[in-house]
C-alpha positions as CSV (number, residue, x, y, z in Angstrom):
1,M,264.9,-64.0,273.2
2,L,262.6,-65.4,275.8
3,S,263.7,-65.5,279.4
4,K,263.9,-68.8,281.3
5,D,260.6,-68.2,282.9
6,G,259.0,-67.4,279.5
7,V,260.3,-70.6,278.1
8,I,258.9,-72.6,281.1
9,A,255.5,-70.9,280.7
10,R,255.5,-71.8,276.9
11,Y,256.2,-75.5,277.8
12,I,253.3,-75.4,280.3
13,F,250.9,-73.8,277.7
14,A,252.0,-76.4,275.1
15,F,251.3,-79.2,277.5
16,C,247.9,-77.9,278.4
17,F,246.9,-77.4,274.8
18,F,248.1,-80.9,273.9
19,F,246.4,-82.4,277.0
20,L,243.1,-80.8,276.2
21,S,242.9,-82.2,272.7
22,G,244.7,-85.5,273.4
23,S,242.4,-86.5,276.3
24,E,239.3,-85.5,274.3
25,I,238.2,-82.9,276.8
26,I,237.5,-80.8,273.7
27,T,236.7,-82.2,270.3
28,G,236.2,-81.1,266.7
29,G,237.4,-77.8,265.6
30,L,238.4,-76.6,269.0
31,A,240.6,-79.7,269.4
32,T,242.3,-78.9,266.1
33,L,242.8,-75.3,267.2
34,S,244.2,-76.5,270.5
35,G,246.6,-78.8,268.7
36,V,247.8,-76.0,266.4
37,L,248.3,-73.7,269.4
38,G,250.2,-76.4,271.2
39,C,252.6,-76.7,268.2
40,V,253.1,-73.0,268.1
41,E,253.8,-72.7,271.8
42,L,256.2,-75.7,271.7
43,A,258.0,-74.1,268.7
44,T,258.4,-70.8,270.5
45,A,259.7,-72.5,273.6
46,L,262.2,-74.6,271.7
47,L,263.5,-71.7,269.7
48,R,263.3,-69.3,272.7
49,Y,261.8,-66.7,270.3
50,S,258.5,-65.0,270.4
51,P,257.1,-63.0,267.4
52,L,255.3,-60.7,269.9
53,Y,258.6,-59.1,270.8
54,E,259.3,-58.3,267.1
55,I,255.7,-56.9,266.6
56,N,256.2,-54.7,269.7
57,E,259.4,-53.3,268.3
58,I,257.8,-52.5,265.0
59,I,254.9,-50.7,266.7
60,E,257.3,-48.8,268.9
61,S,259.3,-47.7,265.9
62,L,256.1,-46.5,264.1
63,K,254.8,-44.4,267.0
64,P,256.9,-41.3,266.4
65,S,255.9,-41.2,262.7
66,I,252.2,-41.7,263.5
67,S,252.1,-39.0,266.2
68,A,253.9,-36.5,263.9
69,N,251.1,-36.9,261.3
70,P,248.7,-34.0,261.5
71,E,245.8,-36.0,260.2
72,Y,246.3,-38.6,263.0
73,K,246.2,-35.8,265.6
74,N,243.0,-34.4,264.2
75,S,241.3,-37.8,264.1
76,V,242.3,-38.5,267.7
77,K,240.8,-35.1,268.8
78,H,237.5,-36.0,267.2
79,K,237.3,-39.5,268.9
80,R,237.6,-38.1,272.4
């Protein structure tokens, strides 16, 4: 769940994306991308849900299993 500030920020981002494409400040493919991003931001604000939180939880749950893998430890040593 997004906090109240997060929801307000999403509404602001959605408005900015829609304004850029709607006022023809940007055109073509960038305007299309801006419209899509505006829809995504509006949907996340209305649902008060961000998939980034879910992705972060998945990554956090994988960290112990990755760090316990000896092949991972050896590859990290060689990269430094």
